[in-house]
The first five atom37 places (N, CA, C, CB, O) and aatype in JSON, in Angstrom:
{
  "aatype": [12, 16, 6, 19, 10, 11, 9, 15, 14, 6, 0, 5, 5, 15, 10, 12, 5, 12, 5, 16, 13, 5, 5, 5, 12, 5, 16, 9, 2, 18, 5, 1, 6, 16, 10, 1, 13, 5, 11, 10, 6, 0, 6, 1, 0, 10, 3, 6, 12, 11, 2, 12, 11, 7, 15, 3, 6, 19, 13, 11, 0, 19, 7, 14, 9, 10, 9, 11, 15, 11, 11, 15, 3, 9, 6, 11, 3, 10, 11, 6, 11, 12, 6, 12, 0, 3, 19, 1, 10, 11, 16, 9, 6, 15, 5, 6, 6, 11, 9, 1, 2, 11, 19, 6, 6, 10, 5, 11, 11, 10, 6, 0, 10, 10, 11, 5, 6, 6, 11, 0, 6, 0, 6],
  "atom_mask": [
    [1, 1, 1, 1, 1],
    [1, 1, 1, 1, 1],
    [1, 1, 1, 1, 1],
    [1, 1, 1, 1, 1],
    [1, 1, 1, 1, 1],
    [1, 1, 1, 1, 1],
    [1, 1, 1, 1, 1],
    [1, 1, 1, 1, 1],
    [1, 1, 1, 1, 1],
    [1, 1, 1, 1, 1],
    [1, 1, 1, 1, 1],
    [1, 1, 1, 1, 1],
    [1, 1, 1, 1, 1],
    [1, 1, 1, 1, 1],
    [1, 1, 1, 1, 1],
    [1, 1, 1, 1, 1],
    [1, 1, 1, 1, 1],
    [1, 1, 1, 1, 1],
    [1, 1, 1, 1, 1],
    [1, 1, 1, 1, 1],
    [1, 1, 1, 1, 1],
    [1, 1, 1, 1, 1],
    [1, 1, 1, 1, 1],
    [1, 1, 1, 1, 1],
    [1, 1, 1, 1, 1],
    [1, 1, 1, 1, 1],
    [1, 1, 1, 1, 1],
    [1, 1, 1, 1, 1],
    [1, 1, 1, 1, 1],
    [1, 1, 1, 1, 1],
    [1, 1, 1, 1, 1],
    [1, 1, 1, 1, 1],
    [1, 1, 1, 1, 1],
    [1, 1, 1, 1, 1],
    [1, 1, 1, 1, 1],
    [1, 1, 1, 1, 1],
    [1, 1, 1, 1, 1],
    [1, 1, 1, 1, 1],
    [1, 1, 1, 1, 1],
    [1, 1, 1, 1, 1],
    [1, 1, 1, 1, 1],
    [1, 1, 1, 1, 1],
    [1, 1, 1, 1, 1],
    [1, 1, 1, 1, 1],
    [1, 1, 1, 1, 1],
    [1, 1, 1, 1, 1],
    [1, 1, 1, 1, 1],
    [1, 1, 1, 1, 1],
    [1, 1, 1, 1, 1],
    [1, 1, 1, 1, 1],
    [1, 1, 1, 1, 1],
    [1, 1, 1, 1, 1],
    [1, 1, 1, 1, 1],
    [1, 1, 1, 0, 1],
    [1, 1, 1, 1, 1],
    [1, 1, 1, 1, 1],
    [1, 1, 1, 1, 1],
    [1, 1, 1, 1, 1],
    [1, 1, 1, 1, 1],
    [1, 1, 1, 1, 1],
    [1, 1, 1, 1, 1],
    [1, 1, 1, 1, 1],
    [1, 1, 1, 0, 1],
    [1, 1, 1, 1, 1],
    [1, 1, 1, 1, 1],
    [1, 1, 1, 1, 1],
    [1, 1, 1, 1, 1],
    [1, 1, 1, 1, 1],
    [1, 1, 1, 1, 1],
    [1, 1, 1, 1, 1],
    [1, 1, 1, 1, 1],
    [1, 1, 1, 1, 1],
    [1, 1, 1, 1, 1],
    [1, 1, 1, 1, 1],
    [1, 1, 1, 1, 1],
    [1, 1, 1, 1, 1],
    [1, 1, 1, 1, 1],
    [1, 1, 1, 1, 1],
    [1, 1, 1, 1, 1],
    [1, 1, 1, 1, 1],
    [1, 1, 1, 1, 1],
    [1, 1, 1, 1, 1],
    [1, 1, 1, 1, 1],
    [1, 1, 1, 1, 1],
    [1, 1, 1, 1, 1],
    [1, 1, 1, 1, 1],
    [1, 1, 1, 1, 1],
    [1, 1, 1, 1, 1],
    [1, 1, 1, 1, 1],
    [1, 1, 1, 1, 1],
    [1, 1, 1, 1, 1],
    [1, 1, 1, 1, 1],
    [1, 1, 1, 1, 1],
    [1, 1, 1, 1, 1],
    [1, 1, 1, 1, 1],
    [1, 1, 1, 1, 1],
    [1, 1, 1, 1, 1],
    [1, 1, 1, 1, 1],
    [1, 1, 1, 1, 1],
    [1, 1, 1, 1, 1],
    [1, 1, 1, 1, 1],
    [1, 1, 1, 1, 1],
    [1, 1, 1, 1, 1],
    [1, 1, 1, 1, 1],
    [1, 1, 1, 1, 1],
    [1, 1, 1, 1, 1],
    [1, 1, 1, 1, 1],
    [1, 1, 1, 1, 1],
    [1, 1, 1, 1, 1],
    [1, 1, 1, 1, 1],
    [1, 1, 1, 1, 1],
    [1, 1, 1, 1, 1],
    [1, 1, 1, 1, 1],
    [1, 1, 1, 1, 1],
    [1, 1, 1, 1, 1],
    [1, 1, 1, 1, 1],
    [1, 1, 1, 1, 1],
    [1, 1, 1, 1, 1],
    [1, 1, 1, 1, 1],
    [1, 1, 1, 1, 1],
    [1, 1, 1, 1, 1],
    [1, 1, 1, 1, 1],
    [1, 1, 1, 1, 1]
  ],
  "atom_positions": [
    [[29.86, -43.8, 35.13], [30.22, -42.41, 35.26], [29.83, -41.62, 34.02], [31.7, -42.28, 35.51], [29.85, -42.14, 32.9]],
    [[29.49, -40.39, 34.22], [29.15, -39.56, 33.07], [30.43, -38.99, 32.47], [28.18, -38.42, 33.47], [31.38, -38.64, 33.17]],
    [[30.41, -38.9, 31.16], [31.56, -38.39, 30.44], [31.39, -36.89, 30.27], [31.72, -39.1, 29.08], [30.34, -36.41, 29.84]],
    [[32.43, -36.15, 30.61], [32.39, -34.7, 30.48], [32.93, -34.34, 29.1], [33.21, -34.01, 31.61], [34.03, -34.75, 28.72]],
    [[32.15, -33.58, 28.36], [32.56, -33.16, 27.03], [33.48, -31.95, 27.16], [31.32, -32.84, 26.14], [33.11, -30.92, 27.73]],
    [[34.66, -32.1, 26.62], [35.61, -30.99, 26.63], [35.61, -30.37, 25.26], [37.05, -31.46, 27.04], [35.78, -31.05, 24.24]],
    [[35.41, -29.06, 25.24], [35.42, -28.36, 23.96], [36.49, -27.28, 23.97], [34.03, -27.76, 23.65], [36.88, -26.77, 25.02]],
    [[36.94, -26.95, 22.8], [38.01, -25.97, 22.65], [37.55, -24.58, 23.05], [38.52, -25.95, 21.21], [36.35, -24.29, 23.07]],
    [[38.5, -23.71, 23.37], [38.13, -22.32, 23.69], [37.39, -21.64, 22.53], [39.39, -21.52, 24.04], [36.51, -20.81, 22.75]],
    [[37.75, -22.0, 21.29], [37.07, -21.42, 20.14], [35.6, -21.84, 20.11], [37.77, -21.84, 18.83], [34.73, -21.02, 19.82]],
    [[35.33, -23.1, 20.4], [33.95, -23.59, 20.44], [33.19, -22.95, 21.61], [33.92, -25.12, 20.57], [32.01, -22.61, 21.47]],
    [[33.86, -22.78, 22.74], [33.23, -22.13, 23.88], [32.85, -20.69, 23.53], [34.17, -22.16, 25.12], [31.78, -20.21, 23.89]],
    [[33.76, -20.01, 22.83], [33.5, -18.63, 22.41], [32.29, -18.58, 21.48], [34.75, -18.02, 21.72], [31.45, -17.69, 21.59]],
    [[32.22, -19.52, 20.56], [31.1, -19.58, 19.63], [29.78, -19.83, 20.37], [31.33, -20.69, 18.58], [28.76, -19.23, 20.03]],
    [[29.82, -20.69, 21.37], [28.61, -20.94, 22.18], [28.16, -19.68, 22.92], [28.87, -22.07, 23.18], [26.97, -19.39, 23.0]],
    [[29.12, -18.95, 23.45], [28.78, -17.71, 24.15], [28.18, -16.69, 23.19], [30.04, -17.11, 24.84], [27.23, -16.0, 23.53]],
    [[28.74, -16.6, 21.97], [28.18, -15.7, 20.97], [26.76, -16.12, 20.61], [29.06, -15.66, 19.71], [25.88, -15.27, 20.44]],
    [[26.54, -17.41, 20.5], [25.22, -17.93, 20.16], [24.22, -17.53, 21.24], [25.26, -19.48, 20.02], [23.1, -17.12, 20.93]],
    [[24.6, -17.63, 22.49], [23.72, -17.24, 23.59], [23.41, -15.74, 23.52], [24.35, -17.6, 24.95], [22.28, -15.32, 23.76]],
    [[24.42, -14.95, 23.2], [24.22, -13.5, 23.08], [23.23, -13.19, 21.97], [25.55, -12.79, 22.82], [22.34, -12.37, 22.14]],
    [[23.4, -13.86, 20.84], [22.48, -13.65, 19.72], [21.07, -14.08, 20.08], [22.96, -14.42, 18.48], [20.1, -13.42, 19.7]],
    [[20.93, -15.17, 20.81], [19.6, -15.63, 21.21], [18.94, -14.61, 22.14], [19.69, -16.99, 21.91], [17.73, -14.37, 22.05]],
    [[19.71, -14.01, 23.03], [19.17, -12.98, 23.91], [18.73, -11.76, 23.1], [20.21, -12.57, 24.96], [17.68, -11.17, 23.37]],
    [[19.54, -11.39, 22.1], [19.18, -10.26, 21.24], [17.89, -10.56, 20.48], [20.32, -9.95, 20.26], [17.05, -9.68, 20.31]],
    [[17.74, -11.79, 20.03], [16.52, -12.18, 19.32], [15.3, -12.07, 20.23], [16.65, -13.61, 18.77], [14.23, -11.63, 19.8]],
    [[15.46, -12.46, 21.48], [14.34, -12.36, 22.43], [13.95, -10.89, 22.63], [14.71, -13.01, 23.78], [12.77, -10.56, 22.67]],
    [[14.95, -10.03, 22.74], [14.69, -8.61, 22.92], [13.99, -8.04, 21.7], [16.0, -7.85, 23.18], [13.03, -7.27, 21.82]],
    [[14.47, -8.42, 20.53], [13.86, -7.94, 19.28], [12.43, -8.44, 19.16], [14.69, -8.39, 18.06], [11.55, -7.68, 18.75]],
    [[12.19, -9.68, 19.51], [10.82, -10.23, 19.45], [9.89, -9.46, 20.38], [10.82, -11.72, 19.83], [8.75, -9.17, 20.02]],
    [[10.38, -9.14, 21.57], [9.57, -8.37, 22.52], [9.26, -6.98, 21.94], [10.31, -8.23, 23.88], [8.12, -6.52, 22.01]],
    [[10.28, -6.32, 21.37], [10.07, -5.0, 20.79], [9.09, -5.06, 19.62], [11.4, -4.41, 20.32], [8.22, -4.2, 19.49]],
    [[9.22, -6.09, 18.77], [8.33, -6.24, 17.63], [6.89, -6.4, 18.09], [8.75, -7.44, 16.77], [5.99, -5.75, 17.55]],
    [[6.67, -7.25, 19.08], [5.31, -7.46, 19.56], [4.74, -6.2, 20.21], [5.28, -8.62, 20.57], [3.55, -5.91, 20.05]],
    [[5.56, -5.46, 20.92], [5.12, -4.2, 21.53], [4.69, -3.21, 20.46], [6.24, -3.6, 22.4], [3.65, -2.57, 20.58]],
    [[5.5, -3.1, 19.41], [5.16, -2.18, 18.32], [3.89, -2.62, 17.58], [6.32, -2.08, 17.33], [3.06, -1.78, 17.23]],
    [[3.75, -3.89, 17.36], [2.54, -4.39, 16.7], [1.31, -4.08, 17.53], [2.64, -5.91, 16.45], [0.26, -3.7, 16.99]],
    [[1.43, -4.23, 18.84], [0.31, -3.92, 19.73], [-0.02, -2.43, 19.67], [0.63, -4.34, 21.18], [-1.19, -2.06, 19.6]],
    [[1.01, -1.58, 19.7], [0.78, -0.13, 19.65], [0.1, 0.27, 18.34], [2.1, 0.63, 19.82], [-0.8, 1.1, 18.33]],
    [[0.55, -0.33, 17.24], [-0.05, -0.03, 15.94], [-1.51, -0.49, 15.91], [0.76, -0.72, 14.8], [-2.38, 0.24, 15.44]],
    [[-1.76, -1.68, 16.4], [-3.12, -2.21, 16.43], [-4.03, -1.32, 17.29], [-3.13, -3.64, 16.97], [-5.17, -1.06, 16.92]],
    [[-3.51, -0.86, 18.4], [-4.27, 0.01, 19.28], [-4.63, 1.33, 18.56], [-3.45, 0.31, 20.57], [-5.76, 1.81, 18.67]],
    [[-3.67, 1.89, 17.84], [-3.93, 3.13, 17.09], [-4.94, 2.88, 15.98], [-2.62, 3.69, 16.5], [-5.81, 3.71, 15.74]],
    [[-4.84, 1.75, 15.29], [-5.8, 1.4, 14.23], [-7.22, 1.29, 14.8], [-5.41, 0.07, 13.55], [-8.17, 1.8, 14.21]],
    [[-7.33, 0.64, 15.92], [-8.66, 0.49, 16.55], [-9.24, 1.84, 16.95], [-8.56, -0.42, 17.78], [-10.43, 2.09, 16.77]],
    [[-8.39, 2.71, 17.49], [-8.86, 4.03, 17.88], [-9.33, 4.82, 16.66], [-7.75, 4.81, 18.62], [-10.36, 5.49, 16.7]],
    [[-8.57, 4.72, 15.56], [-8.99, 5.41, 14.32], [-10.32, 4.86, 13.81], [-7.92, 5.26, 13.23], [-11.19, 5.62, 13.39]],
    [[-10.48, 3.55, 13.86], [-11.74, 2.94, 13.43], [-12.9, 3.45, 14.27], [-11.65, 1.42, 13.51], [-13.96, 3.77, 13.73]],
    [[-12.71, 3.51, 15.56], [-13.77, 4.0, 16.45], [-14.11, 5.45, 16.14], [-13.35, 3.87, 17.92], [-15.28, 5.85, 16.16]],
    [[-13.08, 6.24, 15.85], [-13.32, 7.65, 15.54], [-14.07, 7.81, 14.23], [-11.99, 8.42, 15.48], [-14.88, 8.73, 14.08]],
    [[-13.82, 6.93, 13.27], [-14.54, 6.99, 11.99], [-16.02, 6.69, 12.19], [-13.94, 5.99, 10.97], [-16.88, 7.22, 11.48]],
    [[-16.31, 5.84, 13.17], [-17.69, 5.46, 13.45], [-18.44, 6.5, 14.28], [-17.72, 4.14, 14.17], [-19.66, 6.41, 14.44]],
    [[-17.72, 7.48, 14.81], [-18.35, 8.53, 15.63], [-19.23, 9.41, 14.75], [-17.29, 9.38, 16.35], [-18.88, 9.75, 13.62]],
    [[-20.34, 9.77, 15.28], [-21.23, 10.68, 14.56], [-21.34, 11.97, 15.36], [-22.63, 10.03, 14.32], [-21.39, 11.97, 16.59]],
    [[-21.39, 13.04, 14.63], [-21.63, 14.31, 15.3], [-20.37, 15.03, 15.73], [0.0, 0.0, 0.0], [-19.71, 15.66, 14.91]],
    [[-20.05, 14.94, 16.97], [-19.02, 15.74, 17.62], [-17.69, 15.79, 16.87], [-18.79, 15.22, 18.98], [-17.22, 14.79, 16.32]],
    [[-17.09, 16.97, 16.87], [-15.77, 17.17, 16.29], [-14.72, 17.16, 17.4], [-15.71, 18.49, 15.48], [-13.52, 17.28, 17.14]],
    [[-15.18, 17.02, 18.65], [-14.26, 17.0, 19.77], [-14.26, 15.63, 20.43], [-14.63, 18.09, 20.78], [-15.29, 14.97, 20.56]],
    [[-13.06, 15.24, 20.83], [-12.89, 13.96, 21.54], [-11.96, 14.21, 22.72], [-12.31, 12.84, 20.58], [-11.38, 15.29, 22.86]],
    [[-11.85, 13.21, 23.57], [-10.96, 13.32, 24.71], [-9.75, 12.43, 24.5], [-11.69, 12.95, 26.02], [-9.85, 11.31, 24.0]],
    [[-8.6, 12.96, 24.89], [-7.34, 12.25, 24.73], [-6.74, 12.05, 26.12], [-6.35, 13.04, 23.79], [-6.68, 12.98, 26.93]],
    [[-6.3, 10.82, 26.38], [-5.67, 10.53, 27.67], [-4.23, 11.03, 27.64], [-5.73, 9.0, 27.99], [-3.44, 10.65, 26.78]],
    [[-3.91, 11.87, 28.61], [-2.55, 12.37, 28.78], [-2.19, 12.12, 30.23], [-2.42, 13.92, 28.39], [-2.59, 12.86, 31.13]],
    [[-1.43, 11.05, 30.43], [-1.14, 10.65, 31.8], [-2.44, 10.25, 32.48], [0.0, 0.0, 0.0], [-3.23, 9.5, 31.91]],
    [[-2.66, 10.75, 33.68], [-3.86, 10.34, 34.42], [-5.1, 11.21, 34.12], [-3.58, 10.38, 35.9], [-6.14, 11.04, 34.76]],
    [[-4.98, 12.14, 33.14], [-6.12, 13.03, 32.88], [-6.58, 12.91, 31.42], [-5.75, 14.49, 33.2], [-5.85, 12.42, 30.56]],
    [[-7.79, 13.36, 31.17], [-8.33, 13.42, 29.82], [-8.38, 14.88, 29.38], [-9.75, 12.77, 29.75], [-8.77, 15.76, 30.14]],
    [[-7.96, 15.11, 28.14], [-7.94, 16.47, 27.6], [-8.83, 16.51, 26.36], [-6.48, 16.92, 27.26], [-8.75, 15.64, 25.5]],
    [[-9.65, 17.52, 26.29], [-10.53, 17.7, 25.14], [-9.67, 18.15, 23.96], [-11.67, 18.73, 25.45], [-8.88, 19.09, 24.06]],
    [[-9.85, 17.47, 22.83], [-9.06, 17.79, 21.64], [-9.94, 17.73, 20.41], [-7.86, 16.82, 21.49], [-11.05, 17.2, 20.45]],
    [[-9.43, 18.29, 19.31], [-10.15, 18.2, 18.04], [-9.96, 16.81, 17.48], [-9.65, 19.28, 17.04], [-8.88, 16.21, 17.56]],
    [[-11.02, 16.31, 16.91], [-10.99, 14.98, 16.31], [-9.9, 14.89, 15.24], [-12.37, 14.63, 15.71], [-9.19, 13.89, 15.15]],
    [[-9.77, 15.92, 14.43], [-8.78, 15.91, 13.35], [-7.35, 15.85, 13.9], [-8.95, 17.16, 12.47], [-6.48, 15.22, 13.3]],
    [[-7.11, 16.51, 15.02], [-5.77, 16.48, 15.63], [-5.44, 15.07, 16.13], [-5.68, 17.49, 16.78], [-4.32, 14.58, 15.97]],
    [[-6.41, 14.45, 16.75], [-6.2, 13.1, 17.28], [-5.98, 12.12, 16.13], [-7.4, 12.66, 18.16], [-5.11, 11.25, 16.21]],
    [[-6.79, 12.25, 15.07], [-6.61, 11.38, 13.9], [-5.2, 11.53, 13.33], [-7.66, 11.69, 12.82], [-4.55, 10.54, 12.98]],
    [[-4.74, 12.76, 13.24], [-3.39, 13.02, 12.73], [-2.34, 12.36, 13.63], [-3.12, 14.55, 12.63], [-1.42, 11.71, 13.13]],
    [[-2.49, 12.51, 14.93], [-1.54, 11.9, 15.88], [-1.53, 10.37, 15.75], [-1.9, 12.3, 17.33], [-0.47, 9.75, 15.76]],
    [[-2.71, 9.79, 15.64], [-2.8, 8.34, 15.53], [-2.16, 7.83, 14.24], [-4.27, 7.89, 15.6], [-1.47, 6.81, 14.25]],
    [[-2.39, 8.53, 13.14], [-1.78, 8.14, 11.87], [-0.26, 8.24, 11.95], [-2.31, 9.03, 10.72], [0.45, 7.39, 11.41]],
    [[0.24, 9.28, 12.61], [1.69, 9.43, 12.79], [2.26, 8.3, 13.63], [2.01, 10.79, 13.44], [3.34, 7.78, 13.35]],
    [[1.52, 7.92, 14.68], [1.96, 6.8, 15.51], [2.04, 5.51, 14.7], [1.02, 6.61, 16.7], [2.97, 4.72, 14.85]],
    [[1.06, 5.3, 13.84], [1.05, 4.1, 13.01], [2.22, 4.11, 12.02], [-0.28, 3.97, 12.26], [2.87, 3.08, 11.81]],
    [[2.48, 5.26, 11.42], [3.6, 5.36, 10.49], [4.93, 5.12, 11.2], [3.61, 6.74, 9.81], [5.81, 4.43, 10.68]],
    [[5.07, 5.69, 12.38], [6.3, 5.52, 13.16], [6.47, 4.04, 13.54], [6.27, 6.41, 14.43], [7.58, 3.51, 13.49]],
    [[5.4, 3.4, 13.91], [5.46, 1.99, 14.27], [5.89, 1.16, 13.06], [4.1, 1.5, 14.81], [6.67, 0.22, 13.19]],
    [[5.37, 1.5, 11.88], [5.76, 0.78, 10.66], [7.25, 0.92, 10.38], [4.95, 1.3, 9.47], [7.92, -0.06, 10.06]],
    [[7.75, 2.13, 10.51], [9.18, 2.37, 10.27], [10.03, 1.57, 11.27], [9.51, 3.88, 10.37], [11.0, 0.92, 10.89]],
    [[9.65, 1.64, 12.52], [10.41, 0.91, 13.55], [10.31, -0.6, 13.35], [9.92, 1.29, 14.95], [11.27, -1.33, 13.59]],
    [[9.14, -1.08, 12.92], [8.97, -2.51, 12.66], [9.9, -2.97, 11.53], [7.51, -2.84, 12.29], [10.52, -4.03, 11.63]],
    [[10.01, -2.17, 10.48], [10.91, -2.51, 9.37], [12.36, -2.57, 9.86], [10.78, -1.49, 8.23], [13.12, -3.45, 9.46]],
    [[12.74, -1.64, 10.7], [14.09, -1.62, 11.24], [14.35, -2.86, 12.09], [14.33, -0.34, 12.07], [15.4, -3.49, 11.98]],
    [[13.39, -3.18, 12.92], [13.53, -4.35, 13.8], [13.59, -5.64, 12.98], [12.38, -4.41, 14.8], [14.37, -6.54, 13.28]],
    [[12.76, -5.72, 11.95], [12.78, -6.91, 11.1], [14.12, -7.06, 10.39], [11.64, -6.85, 10.07], [14.61, -8.18, 10.21]],
    [[14.71, -5.95, 10.01], [16.03, -5.98, 9.38], [17.08, -6.47, 10.37], [16.42, -4.57, 8.84], [17.92, -7.3, 10.03]],
    [[17.03, -5.96, 11.59], [17.96, -6.4, 12.63], [17.78, -7.89, 12.91], [17.75, -5.59, 13.93], [18.76, -8.63, 13.07]],
    [[16.54, -8.32, 12.96], [16.24, -9.72, 13.23], [16.83, -10.62, 12.14], [14.72, -9.93, 13.34], [17.39, -11.67, 12.44]],
    [[16.7, -10.2, 10.89], [17.24, -10.98, 9.77], [18.77, -11.08, 9.86], [16.82, -10.35, 8.42], [19.34, -12.15, 9.64]],
    [[19.42, -9.97, 10.18], [20.88, -9.97, 10.32], [21.33, -10.93, 11.42], [21.4, -8.54, 10.61], [22.27, -11.7, 11.24]],
    [[20.66, -10.88, 12.54], [21.02, -11.75, 13.66], [20.74, -13.2, 13.3], [20.24, -11.36, 14.94], [21.53, -14.09, 13.61]],
    [[19.62, -13.45, 12.65], [19.29, -14.82, 12.23], [20.38, -15.38, 11.32], [17.91, -14.86, 11.51], [20.78, -16.54, 11.46]],
    [[20.87, -14.56, 10.38], [21.95, -14.99, 9.49], [23.23, -15.28, 10.27], [22.2, -13.93, 8.42], [23.93, -16.25, 9.99]],
    [[23.54, -14.42, 11.23], [24.73, -14.64, 12.06], [24.61, -15.94, 12.86], [24.94, -13.45, 13.02], [25.59, -16.68, 13.0]],
    [[23.43, -16.2, 13.37], [23.2, -17.43, 14.14], [23.4, -18.65, 13.25], [21.77, -17.44, 14.76], [24.04, -19.63, 13.65]],
    [[22.87, -18.6, 12.04], [23.03, -19.72, 11.12], [24.51, -19.97, 10.8], [22.25, -19.47, 9.83], [24.97, -21.11, 10.79]],
    [[25.24, -18.88, 10.53], [26.68, -19.01, 10.26], [27.4, -19.6, 11.47], [27.28, -17.63, 9.89], [28.26, -20.47, 11.33]],
    [[27.06, -19.11, 12.62], [27.69, -19.57, 13.85], [27.37, -21.03, 14.13], [27.26, -18.71, 15.03], [28.23, -21.78, 14.6]],
    [[26.15, -21.45, 13.84], [25.78, -22.86, 14.03], [26.62, -23.75, 13.14], [24.28, -23.07, 13.73], [27.12, -24.79, 13.58]],
    [[26.78, -23.35, 11.88], [27.59, -24.15, 10.95], [29.04, -24.22, 11.43], [27.53, -23.54, 9.53], [29.66, -25.28, 11.4]],
    [[29.55, -23.09, 11.86], [30.93, -23.05, 12.35], [31.09, -23.95, 13.58], [31.35, -21.6, 12.7], [32.05, -24.71, 13.69]],
    [[30.14, -23.86, 14.48], [30.19, -24.65, 15.71], [30.08, -26.14, 15.41], [29.07, -24.21, 16.66], [30.8, -26.95, 16.0]],
    [[29.19, -26.51, 14.52], [29.06, -27.91, 14.14], [30.37, -28.44, 13.55], [27.91, -28.09, 13.13], [30.8, -29.55, 13.88]],
    [[31.01, -27.65, 12.69], [32.28, -28.06, 12.1], [33.36, -28.21, 13.17], [32.74, -27.05, 11.03], [34.14, -29.16, 13.14]],
    [[33.4, -27.27, 14.1], [34.39, -27.34, 15.2], [34.19, -28.59, 16.04], [34.29, -26.08, 16.09], [35.14, -29.3, 16.36]],
    [[32.93, -28.86, 16.39], [32.65, -30.02, 17.24], [32.97, -31.34, 16.51], [31.18, -30.01, 17.68], [33.44, -32.29, 17.13]],
    [[32.71, -31.38, 15.21], [33.05, -32.58, 14.44], [34.56, -32.79, 14.42], [32.5, -32.48, 13.01], [35.04, -33.92, 14.54]],
    [[35.29, -31.7, 14.25], [36.76, -31.79, 14.26], [37.26, -32.3, 15.61], [37.4, -30.42, 13.94], [38.16, -33.14, 15.68]],
    [[36.67, -31.8, 16.65], [37.09, -32.2, 18.0], [36.75, -33.67, 18.25], [36.41, -31.3, 19.07], [37.53, -34.39, 18.89]],
    [[35.61, -34.12, 17.76], [35.25, -35.54, 17.91], [36.23, -36.42, 17.18], [33.83, -35.8, 17.4], [36.64, -37.46, 17.7]],
    [[36.61, -36.01, 15.98], [37.59, -36.79, 15.2], [38.93, -36.83, 15.92], [37.76, -36.2, 13.79], [39.58, -37.87, 15.98]],
    [[39.33, -35.71, 16.45], [40.62, -35.63, 17.13], [40.63, -36.51, 18.37], [40.94, -34.18, 17.51], [41.65, -37.14, 18.68]],
    [[39.51, -36.56, 19.1], [39.43, -37.4, 20.29], [39.41, -38.89, 19.93], [38.19, -37.04, 21.1], [39.96, -39.72, 20.65]],
    [[38.77, -39.21, 18.8], [38.66, -40.61, 18.38], [40.0, -41.18, 17.95], [37.66, -40.72, 17.24], [40.24, -42.39, 18.06]],
    [[40.87, -40.31, 17.46], [42.17, -40.79, 16.97], [43.16, -41.0, 18.06], [42.74, -39.84, 15.98], [44.3, -41.4, 17.79]]
  ]
}
């Protein structure tokens, strides 16, 4: 027969918190990758615009249509997007670090709880 591990309500609560933190980490990872992609996309567009010769006008996609715009305006918009992505990335990295620290603390707490419970069962 398989032995069912019984854990205290405190340990169960810690496990639930751990799962919540893991879900938050997944969300943060998704957001970080999305922002990195957006920044990379803006960088590539700026690089292409630097390589353009001649025309001061370019087309910008707005929804399903293209709008003629000044090259300088588009460059400004792209640089702003990159700066915004950097700021948001720093914020996300800070959140990620806080959650990682909480997870580590929770793991230590959970390990101590489980060891106590094992000792109590053995006695």
